[in-house]
C-alpha positions as CSV (number, residue, x, y, z in Angstrom):
1,M,118.6,43.4,54.8
2,A,118.2,40.2,56.7
3,K,117.0,38.2,53.6
4,L,118.9,36.1,51.1
5,F,120.5,38.0,48.3
6,I,121.0,36.6,44.8
7,E,124.7,36.3,45.4
8,D,123.9,33.9,48.3
9,L,122.5,31.4,45.8
10,N,124.3,28.9,43.7
11,V,122.6,29.3,40.3
12,K,124.9,27.2,38.2
13,G,122.8,24.8,36.1
14,K,119.7,26.0,38.0
15,R,116.4,27.2,36.6
16,V,116.0,30.6,38.3
17,L,112.5,31.9,38.4
18,V,112.7,35.7,38.6
19,R,109.8,38.0,39.3
20,V,110.6,41.3,37.4
21,D,108.6,44.5,37.1
22,F,108.3,44.8,33.4
23,N,105.0,46.7,33.7
24,V,106.2,49.2,31.1
25,P,104.3,51.7,28.9
26,L,103.6,50.7,25.3
27,D,103.1,53.1,22.4
28,E,100.3,53.0,19.8
29,N,102.3,50.5,17.8
30,L,102.6,48.2,20.9
31,K,106.3,48.9,21.3
32,V,108.0,49.6,24.6
33,A,107.9,53.4,25.1
34,D,110.0,53.6,28.3
35,D,112.4,50.7,29.2
36,T,113.7,52.2,32.5
37,R,112.3,49.4,34.6
38,M,113.7,46.8,32.2
39,R,117.2,48.2,32.4
40,A,117.0,48.2,36.2
41,A,116.6,44.4,36.1
42,L,119.6,43.8,33.8
43,P,122.2,43.2,36.5
44,T,120.1,40.4,38.0
45,I,119.6,38.7,34.6
46,A,123.3,39.2,33.8
47,Y,124.4,37.6,37.1
48,I,122.3,34.5,36.4
49,R,123.6,34.1,32.9
50,K,127.3,34.7,33.9
51,N,127.1,32.1,36.6
52,G,125.6,29.4,34.4
53,G,121.9,29.7,35.4
54,M,118.7,29.9,33.3
55,A,116.6,33.0,33.9
56,I,112.8,32.4,33.7
57,L,111.2,35.8,33.9
58,M,107.6,36.6,35.0
59,S,105.9,39.9,35.2
60,H,102.5,41.5,34.9
61,L,101.7,44.1,32.3
62,G,98.7,46.5,32.7
63,R,95.4,45.4,34.2
64,P,94.0,42.9,31.6
65,K,90.6,41.4,32.4
66,D,91.6,38.1,30.8
67,A,93.9,36.6,28.1
68,S,91.7,37.9,25.3
69,D,93.3,41.4,25.9
70,D,96.1,41.2,23.3
71,S,97.3,44.7,24.2
72,A,98.8,43.3,27.4
73,R,100.9,40.5,25.9
74,M,104.6,40.3,26.8
75,A,105.8,39.9,23.2
76,P,106.8,43.6,22.8
77,V,108.6,43.4,26.2
78,A,110.5,40.3,25.1
79,A,111.5,41.9,21.8
80,R,112.9,45.0,23.6
81,L,114.7,42.8,26.2
82,S,116.3,40.8,23.3
83,E,117.7,44.2,22.1
84,L,119.0,45.2,25.5
85,L,120.6,41.8,26.1
86,G,121.9,41.4,22.5
87,M,120.4,37.9,22.4
88,K,117.2,36.1,21.5
89,V,114.9,36.0,24.5
90,L,112.6,32.9,24.5
91,T,108.9,33.4,25.0
92,A,106.0,31.2,26.2
93,K,102.3,31.4,25.5
94,D,101.4,31.3,29.2
95,C,103.1,31.6,32.6
96,V,102.1,28.1,33.8
97,G,101.1,24.8,32.3
98,P,102.5,21.8,30.4
99,E,103.4,23.8,27.2
100,V,105.4,26.2,29.3
101,K,107.1,23.3,31.1
102,K,108.2,22.0,27.7
103,V,109.9,25.3,26.9
104,V,111.6,25.4,30.3
105,D,112.9,21.8,29.9
106,L,114.7,22.7,26.7
107,M,116.5,25.7,28.2
108,K,120.3,25.7,28.4
109,P,122.6,27.7,30.8
110,G,122.6,31.4,29.8
111,D,119.1,31.2,28.2
112,V,116.5,33.8,29.1
113,L,112.7,33.0,28.9
114,M,110.0,35.6,29.2
115,L,106.7,34.1,30.5
116,E,103.3,35.5,29.4
117,N,101.5,38.1,31.5
118,T,100.9,36.7,35.0
119,R,97.6,38.6,35.2
120,Y,96.1,36.6,32.4
121,Q,95.8,34.0,35.2
122,P,92.7,35.0,37.4
123,G,94.3,33.5,40.5
124,E,97.4,35.8,40.3
125,T,96.0,38.8,42.2
126,K,94.2,36.5,44.7
127,N,97.5,34.8,45.6
128,D,95.9,31.5,44.6
129,D,97.7,28.6,46.1
130,A,97.3,26.2,43.2
131,L,98.7,28.8,40.8
132,S,101.6,29.6,43.1
133,K,102.5,25.9,43.2
134,Q,102.4,25.7,39.4
135,M,104.6,28.8,39.1
136,A,107.1,27.4,41.6
137,S,107.4,24.1,39.6
138,L,109.1,26.0,36.8
139,G,112.2,26.9,38.8
140,D,114.7,25.5,41.3
141,V,115.2,28.8,43.2
142,F,113.3,32.1,43.2
143,V,114.5,35.6,42.9
144,N,112.3,38.7,43.4
145,D,113.6,41.7,41.6
146,A,110.2,43.5,41.3
147,F,110.2,46.3,43.9
148,G,107.3,47.9,42.1
149,S,105.2,44.9,42.9
150,A,106.6,43.9,46.3
151,H,103.8,45.6,48.2
152,R,101.3,43.2,46.6
153,A,100.7,39.7,48.0
154,H,100.2,38.0,44.7
155,S,101.0,34.4,43.5
156,S,104.1,35.6,41.6
157,T,105.5,37.7,44.5
158,V,104.5,35.9,47.7
159,G,102.6,32.6,47.1
160,V,105.4,31.1,44.9
161,T,107.9,31.4,47.8
162,K,106.0,28.7,49.8
163,Y,107.0,26.1,47.3
164,M,110.7,27.1,46.6
165,S,113.7,25.9,48.6
166,K,115.2,29.3,48.5
167,S,113.9,32.8,47.7
168,A,116.2,35.7,47.4
169,A,116.3,39.4,46.5
170,G,117.7,40.5,43.2
171,Y,120.1,43.5,42.7
172,L,117.3,46.0,42.1
173,L,115.2,44.9,45.1
174,E,118.2,44.8,47.4
175,K,119.2,48.4,46.3
176,E,115.7,49.7,46.9
177,I,115.5,48.2,50.3
178,R,119.0,49.4,51.3
179,Y,118.2,53.0,50.4
180,F,114.8,53.0,52.2
181,E,116.3,51.3,55.3
182,K,119.0,54.0,55.4
183,I,116.3,56.7,55.3
184,L,114.2,55.1,57.9
185,K,116.8,53.7,60.3
186,G,120.1,55.6,59.8
187,A,119.6,58.8,57.8
188,D,122.4,61.4,58.0
189,K,121.0,64.6,59.5
190,P,119.7,67.2,58.7
191,F,117.0,65.0,57.1
192,V,114.3,66.8,55.0
193,A,111.2,65.2,53.5
194,I,109.6,66.9,50.5
195,L,106.0,65.9,50.0
196,G,103.8,67.0,47.2
197,G,101.2,65.6,44.9
198,A,97.4,66.0,45.0
199,K,96.1,64.7,48.3
200,V,97.0,64.9,52.0
201,S,95.1,61.7,52.5
202,D,97.8,59.9,50.4
203,K,100.6,61.1,52.6
204,I,99.1,61.0,56.2
205,E,100.8,57.8,57.2
206,T,104.1,58.8,55.6
207,I,104.1,62.1,57.5
208,L,103.3,60.4,60.8
209,N,106.0,57.8,60.3
210,L,108.6,60.4,59.4
211,M,107.7,62.8,62.1
212,N,110.3,61.5,64.6
213,K,113.0,61.1,61.9
214,V,113.1,64.3,59.9
215,Q,114.1,67.8,61.0
216,S,111.7,69.5,58.5
217,F,108.9,68.9,56.0
218,I,108.5,70.8,52.8
219,I,104.9,70.6,51.6
220,G,103.8,71.6,48.1
221,G,101.5,70.5,45.3
222,G,97.8,70.2,45.7
223,M,98.1,68.9,49.3
224,A,99.6,72.2,50.4
225,Y,96.2,74.0,49.9
226,T,94.6,71.8,52.6
227,F,97.4,72.8,55.0
228,L,96.9,76.5,54.1
229,K,93.1,76.4,54.4
230,A,93.5,74.6,57.8
231,Q,95.4,77.7,59.0
232,G,92.5,80.0,57.8
233,I,94.3,81.1,54.6
234,A,92.1,81.6,51.5
235,V,93.0,79.2,48.7
236,G,90.4,80.2,46.1
237,D,89.3,77.3,43.9
238,S,92.5,75.3,44.5
239,L,92.4,71.5,45.1
240,L,91.2,71.0,48.7
241,E,90.3,68.1,50.9
242,E,87.8,69.7,53.3
243,D,87.6,66.5,55.4
244,K,91.3,66.4,56.0
245,M,91.7,70.0,57.4
246,Q,91.6,68.8,61.0
247,V,94.2,66.1,60.1
248,A,96.4,68.9,58.7
249,R,96.0,71.0,61.9
250,D,96.9,67.9,64.0
251,I,100.0,67.3,61.9
252,L,101.1,71.0,62.3
253,A,100.5,70.8,66.1
254,Q,102.5,67.6,66.4
255,A,105.3,69.0,64.3
256,Q,105.5,72.1,66.5
257,S,105.6,70.1,69.7
258,R,108.5,68.1,68.3
259,S,110.3,71.1,66.9
260,V,110.0,69.8,63.4
261,A,109.7,72.7,60.8
262,V,106.9,72.6,58.3
263,H,107.4,74.7,55.2
264,V,104.4,75.5,53.1
265,P,104.1,77.8,50.1
266,V,104.3,81.6,50.7
267,D,103.3,82.5,47.2
268,H,101.8,80.8,44.2
269,V,101.5,80.7,40.4
270,I,97.7,80.8,39.8
271,A,95.4,80.5,36.9
272,Q,91.6,80.0,36.4
273,Q,92.1,76.7,34.6
274,V,94.8,74.1,34.0
275,D,95.8,75.1,30.5
276,A,99.1,76.1,29.0
277,K,97.4,79.1,27.3
278,A,95.5,80.3,30.4
279,P,96.6,83.7,31.8
280,T,98.7,83.3,35.0
281,R,99.5,85.4,38.0
282,V,101.9,85.2,40.9
283,T,100.3,86.0,44.2
284,D,101.8,88.6,46.6
285,G,101.4,86.2,49.5
286,K,99.8,83.0,50.7
287,E,96.2,84.1,49.9
288,I,94.6,82.9,46.6
289,P,91.7,84.9,45.3
290,A,88.3,83.3,44.6
291,G,87.9,81.9,41.1
292,W,91.7,81.1,40.8
293,K,93.6,77.9,41.4
294,G,97.0,77.4,42.8
295,L,98.9,75.3,40.3
296,D,102.6,75.9,41.2
297,I,104.7,77.3,44.0
298,G,105.8,80.9,43.4
299,P,109.4,82.4,43.3
300,K,109.4,83.4,46.9
301,T,108.4,79.8,47.9
302,V,111.2,78.4,45.7
303,E,113.6,80.7,47.7
304,E,112.2,79.5,51.0
305,F,112.3,75.8,50.1
306,T,115.8,76.0,48.8
307,R,116.9,77.7,52.0
308,A,115.3,74.8,54.0
309,L,117.1,72.3,51.8
310,K,120.5,74.0,52.0
311,G,122.9,71.8,54.1
312,A,120.6,68.8,54.2
313,R,122.4,65.5,54.3
314,T,119.4,63.4,53.5
315,V,116.4,64.3,51.4
316,V,113.5,62.1,50.4
317,W,111.1,63.5,47.8
318,N,107.6,62.1,47.0
319,G,105.2,64.2,45.0
320,P,105.7,67.1,42.5
321,L,105.2,70.7,43.7
322,G,102.9,71.8,40.9
323,V,101.3,70.7,37.7
324,F,104.7,70.2,36.1
325,E,103.3,68.5,33.0
326,V,101.9,71.9,31.9
327,E,104.8,74.3,31.1
328,P,103.5,77.5,32.9
329,F,103.2,75.4,36.1
330,A,106.5,73.5,35.9
331,T,108.9,76.1,37.3
332,G,108.8,75.2,41.0
333,T,109.2,71.5,40.5
334,K,112.0,72.1,38.0
335,A,113.8,74.5,40.4
336,I,113.8,72.1,43.3
337,A,114.8,69.2,41.1
338,G,117.8,71.3,39.9
339,F,118.7,72.3,43.4
340,L,118.7,68.7,44.6
341,A,120.8,67.6,41.7
342,K,123.7,69.8,43.1
343,L,123.0,69.3,46.8
344,G,125.2,66.3,47.6
345,G,124.4,64.0,50.4
346,T,121.7,61.3,49.9
347,T,118.8,62.2,47.7
348,V,116.0,59.7,47.2
349,V,113.2,60.3,44.7
350,C,110.1,58.1,44.7
351,G,106.6,58.1,43.4
352,G,105.7,57.8,39.7
353,D,105.0,61.5,39.1
354,T,108.1,62.7,40.9
355,V,110.3,60.2,39.0
356,S,108.7,61.4,35.8
357,A,109.5,65.0,36.8
358,V,113.3,64.5,37.5
359,T,113.5,62.4,34.3
360,H,111.7,65.1,32.3
361,F,114.0,67.8,33.7
362,G,117.1,65.7,32.9
363,V,118.4,65.3,36.5
364,A,117.4,61.8,37.4
365,D,121.1,60.6,37.1
366,K,122.1,63.3,39.6
367,M,120.0,61.8,42.4
368,S,121.4,59.2,44.7
369,H,118.5,56.9,44.1
370,V,115.4,57.1,41.9
371,S,112.9,54.4,43.0
372,T,111.2,52.1,40.5
373,G,108.2,51.6,42.8
374,G,105.3,54.0,43.4
375,G,103.0,52.2,45.8
376,A,105.9,50.2,47.3
377,S,108.0,53.2,48.0
378,L,105.1,55.0,49.7
379,E,104.4,51.9,51.9
380,M,108.1,51.8,52.9
381,L,108.0,55.4,53.9
382,E,104.8,54.6,55.9
383,G,106.9,52.1,57.8
384,K,105.1,49.0,56.5
385,E,106.7,45.7,55.7
386,L,106.3,44.7,52.1
387,P,104.8,41.2,51.6
388,G,107.1,40.5,48.7
389,V,110.1,41.1,50.9
390,A,108.8,39.5,54.0
391,A,108.2,36.3,52.0
392,L,111.9,35.9,51.0
393,T,114.2,33.4,52.8
394,D,115.8,34.7,56.0
395,K,119.6,34.6,56.1
């Protein structure tokens, strides 16, 4: 990555403004329910503290309309971070302003301050210049470690860099970019892309960008039914994007012309409704009868998909292969997750639902890389430059 890295900065005695992605779920008691994203930022915070800097953290949480929404305050996040760091994390009542400046001015080397939700400021999502300047005034240098927000051109991710002498990537952001650059520019072959989820429309640009990089695509989830219907195969009442059938045909034709294999389901687990208690059937082939929905890949498809993955040196997976949250329809996603866990090579899992799946099935730690960014990872796979990365200081 041709951008400054945190280790390129001298942080001793410096106020280091850090954009983290602490947009974490809270339970009914407003306590952090999943601290995975917080743990991912700990190496960057530790580096600043170990090297005599002061870490000033800013993040958004949820989508509050304004500061009257108390359910989006950062206090629960600061409390959990205090536990993770084994120290008292300071807090502020806003993310900019004279009162915040007073708290910052009292910080000592090794201190950590959690600013209030950046989205309480109406100018944040508009990349407001005045807000960006106020944010920048709190720090001497800037570090972006929020991959999950790097695809957004907001004040706290992009605008702030205009007013900082140096802006660098933190450990998490650097790791994410390194893995995606490897996939896009130097993947070991055979390279297989597994694409699932609900809609073809969400993955069109990803497929087109990966077309000249992969040796094969594995397509499952709801989007598979559009590909099947585009080939004249009955899909019953399964999820279908009628307006994307020609796109699916074009993709299949392009893949054939480039000798890129496209694997779609050859059998399905079907039901008449998405319900754990609903009667299920496994189809004999690709066809799904009227009145039934395809909700998972069948056992023959699992066999075909694992054959396609055998020997792969690089695999990127975005999108589950069935409605894995409902037990009768979890088998296919679970089987592929388990196979990848033992595959070897480079395995990169991205997209919120896919990350949830490998975590749910207990194999997240067996993957080479589990991305913390849903929209950001998809834009990387589409070949787009992330605004939050582009804004960092060049080496």
